[in-house]
Backbone as a ProteinNet text record, in pm:
[ID]
protein_1_A
[PRIMARY]
MNMVHYPNLIGEMAIRKISKKSVAECIGVCDKALLNKLKGKTQFTWPEVKTICHTFFPGLEPDYLFATADELKNQVAQANV
[TERTIARY]
20029.4	19944.2	19819.4	19703.6	19577.6	19533.6	19569.6	19529.5	19387.3	19309.4	19174.2	19185.4	19148	19162.2	19043.2	18925.1	18802.7	18739.6	18796.9	18747.3	18602.1	18556.6	18417.3	18321.8	18354.7	18269.8	18264.8	18380.5	18385.7	18307.4	18325	18255.9	18105.5	18059.9	17915.8	17855.8	17932.1	17884.6	17868	17962.9	17956.4	17837.7	17818.3	17707.3	17573.7	17560.4	17433.7	17426.5	17533.3	17540.6	17522.4	17590.3	17588.9	17709.8	17686.1	17796.1	17871.8	17997.8	18077.8	18017.7	17966	17906.4	17787.4	17702.8	17586.8	17629.2	17734.3	17785.2	17844.1	17922.1	17981.2	17872.2	17768.8	17659.2	17588.7	17570.5	17500	17571.9	17705	17780.2	17830.9	17796.9	17828.9	17973.7	18038.9	18176.3	18185.6	18291.9	18312.3	18366	18362.3	18407.7	18552.3	18639.3	18781.4	18799	18722.4	18731.3	18689.7	18584.7	18543.2	18651.9	18710.5	18817.9	18934	18967.8	19074.7	19038.5	18911.5	18866.4	18871.8	18825.7	18824.8	18965.7	19061.7	19201	19275.2	19211.1	19274	19363.5	19360.6	19442.8	19385.7	19253.5	19185.9	19085	19042.5	18952.9	18807.1	18719.7	18577.2	18550	18460.4	18417.6	18309	18286.3	18181.5	18044.1	18008.5	17880.4	17871.4	17981.5	17981.3	17957.9	18024.8	18007.6	17861.6	17803.5	17664.4	17569.4	17593.9	17507.7	17516.6	17636.5	17654.2	17585.4	17605.5	17543.6	17391.6	17339.8	17194.5	17130.3	17192.8	17135	17146.8	17262.9	17289.2	17295.7	17332.1	17356.3	17291.3	17159.5	17096.7	17113.9	17141.1	17155.3	17297.7	17394	17534.5	17596.8	17688.3	17755.5	17870.5	17889.9	18002.6	18137.8	18154.9	18282.7	18314.2	18210.6	18229.7	18259.5	18175	18188.9	18320.3	18362.3	18479	18603	18604.4	18726.6	18829.1	18950.5	19054.7	19114	19180.6	19246.9	19346.5	19419.4	19516.6	19446.9	19335.3	19260.8	19211.3	19161.2	19112.4	19226.3	19341.2	19458.2	19502.6	19500.2	19538.9	19441.4	19312	19211.2	19236.2	19268.3	19296.2	19421.8	19524.8	19649.8	19627.7	19548.3	19521.5	19438.6	19347.8	19264.3	19345.7	19455.4	19539.8	19646.5	19649.4	19751.2	19709.7
6272.9	6373.7	6391.3	6387.4	6404.8	6550.5	6625.9	6765.7	6776.9	6860.7	6886.1	6988.4	6949.1	7037	7132.6	7087.6	7169	7180.5	7263.7	7270	7313.4	7405.3	7448.6	7335.2	7261.3	7148.7	7043.6	7007	6906.8	6955.8	7082.1	7138.8	7140.6	7182.4	7187	7045.7	6950.2	6811.3	6764.5	6798.7	6757.6	6823	6951.8	7023.9	6960.5	6922.9	6867.2	6714.5	6655.2	6508.9	6437.4	6490.4	6431.5	6340	6214.7	6118.7	6130	6093.5	6089	5988	5878.4	5775	5829.9	5911	5965.8	6064.4	6141.4	6233.7	6154.1	6050.9	5967.4	5905.5	5851	5789.8	5893.1	6012.3	6118.1	6157.3	6161.2	6202.7	6083	5962.2	5843.3	5800.1	5817.9	5771	5679.1	5601.5	5514.5	5598.2	5539.8	5610.7	5657.7	5572.1	5606.1	5725.1	5727.7	5839.6	5969.9	5965.4	6086.1	6130	6036.3	6072.4	6138.8	6088.1	6150.1	6292.9	6315.9	6450.5	6541.2	6491.4	6571.9	6606	6519.3	6543.8	6628	6656	6735.8	6657.3	6524.1	6441.5	6440.5	6445.9	6461.4	6574.3	6630.1	6745.2	6703.5	6782.4	6768.8	6826.9	6765	6823.2	6926.4	7016.2	7116.6	7050	6947.4	6880.4	6819.7	6767.3	6714.2	6825.6	6938.4	7053.4	7097.1	7112.2	7156.5	7056.9	6927.3	6824.9	6827.6	6837.3	6842.1	6965.4	7079.2	7203.1	7194.2	7151.4	7144.1	7042.9	6928.1	6819.8	6843	6886.4	6892.4	7033.4	7132.4	7267.6	7374.2	7369.7	7462	7610.5	7643.6	7784.5	7835.6	7748.8	7788.5	7797.1	7890.2	7911.7	7813.2	7766.5	7677.1	7737.5	7867.9	7931.7	7918.9	7921.7	7904	7758.1	7668.9	7526.6	7468	7506	7443.6	7531.9	7627.4	7704.7	7610.8	7616.5	7528.2	7587.9	7503.6	7549.3	7660.2	7647.5	7750.4	7882.5	7876.2	7998.2	8066.9	7988.5	8045.6	8106.6	8039.1	8090.2	8223.2	8233	8356.3	8469.6	8437.8	8539.6	8595	8507.8	8551.3	8636.6	8595.2	8671.1	8809.7	8819.4	8948.5	9037.3	8977.9	9055.9	9113.6	9049.4	9094	9194.1	9230.7	9324.1	9466.5
16018.5	16078.7	15993.4	16054.6	15983.2	15990.4	15890	15886	15833.4	15897.6	15849.9	15738.3	15619.1	15503.3	15490.4	15529.6	15521.5	15660.7	15748.1	15886	15898.1	15812.8	15821.5	15785.5	15681	15640.6	15750.5	15805.1	15911.5	16033.4	16068.7	16184	16166.2	16049.2	16022.7	16018.8	15967.6	15969.7	16113.4	16199.8	16340.4	16410.8	16388.2	16451.4	16414	16286.7	16236.8	16246.8	16302.5	16316.3	16181.3	16080	15945.8	15935.1	15905.5	15898.5	15766	15772	15648.9	15552.2	15605.5	15522	15443.1	15507.2	15436.5	15327.9	15353.5	15251.3	15134.8	15166.7	15061.4	14974.3	15037.2	14960.8	14874.6	14927.9	14855.4	14726.9	14731.4	14611.6	14531.6	14576.5	14497.4	14500.7	14615.9	14629.5	14750.6	14757.2	14873.5	14990.3	15108.7	15228.4	15215.4	15161.9	15146.5	15051.6	14943.2	14849	14916	14998.8	15069.6	15167.1	15240.2	15333.2	15260.7	15142.5	15062.8	15024.4	14993.3	14958.9	15081.5	15196.1	15318.1	15365	15336.2	15373.6	15269.5	15155.8	15052	14958.9	14969	14879.5	14738.9	14727.9	14599.8	14615.2	14503.6	14508.8	14494.4	14556.1	14530.1	14392.3	14317.1	14189.8	14218.7	14123.4	14142.1	14159.5	14081.6	14107	14247.9	14300	14437	14538.4	14519.1	14608	14607.8	14489.4	14479.1	14544.9	14525.6	14584.5	14736.4	14790.2	14935.5	14993.7	14931.3	14981	14975	14863.8	14844.8	14939.3	14956.2	15035.6	15185.3	15230.9	15374.2	15432.4	15351.1	15402.6	15313.6	15296	15201.1	15234.8	15360.1	15396.5	15396.6	15364	15370.5	15231.1	15216.9	15088.5	15069	14946.4	14918.4	14956.6	14936.5	14970	15118.7	15202.2	15346.3	15378.3	15330.8	15364	15315.7	15197	15134.9	15141.2	15233.1	15256.7	15319.2	15268.6	15322.4	15449.5	15525	15647.3	15615	15505.7	15466.9	15434.1	15363.5	15330.3	15457.3	15551.4	15676.7	15757.2	15758.2	15829.9	15769.5	15636.6	15569	15600.2	15608.3	15641.8	15780.8	15875.3	16012.9	16014.8	15942.4	15938.5	15879.5	15773.3	15709.9	15801.7	15879.3	15970.2	16085.3	16117	16228.8	16185.4	16057.6	16007.4	16037.5
[MASK]
+++++++++++++++++++++++++++++++++++++++++++++++++++++++++++++++++++++++++++++++++

């Protein structure tokens, strides 16, 4: 099962038509390494987060873009209490 680990990041990339390949090139990793990061198998480094935000999403906060699916699910659950 391919779980989306960073739904906000994936969604914002889709809205802006930003390819995974362009993000991978921007942070200096291969496509497979980026996919591992997007799936949560490996972590993004803070410099990678800053580069992605600065290059592709200058108006969005890292906390929003890199919120995990679990964090978002917990926020929804807490809001419904």
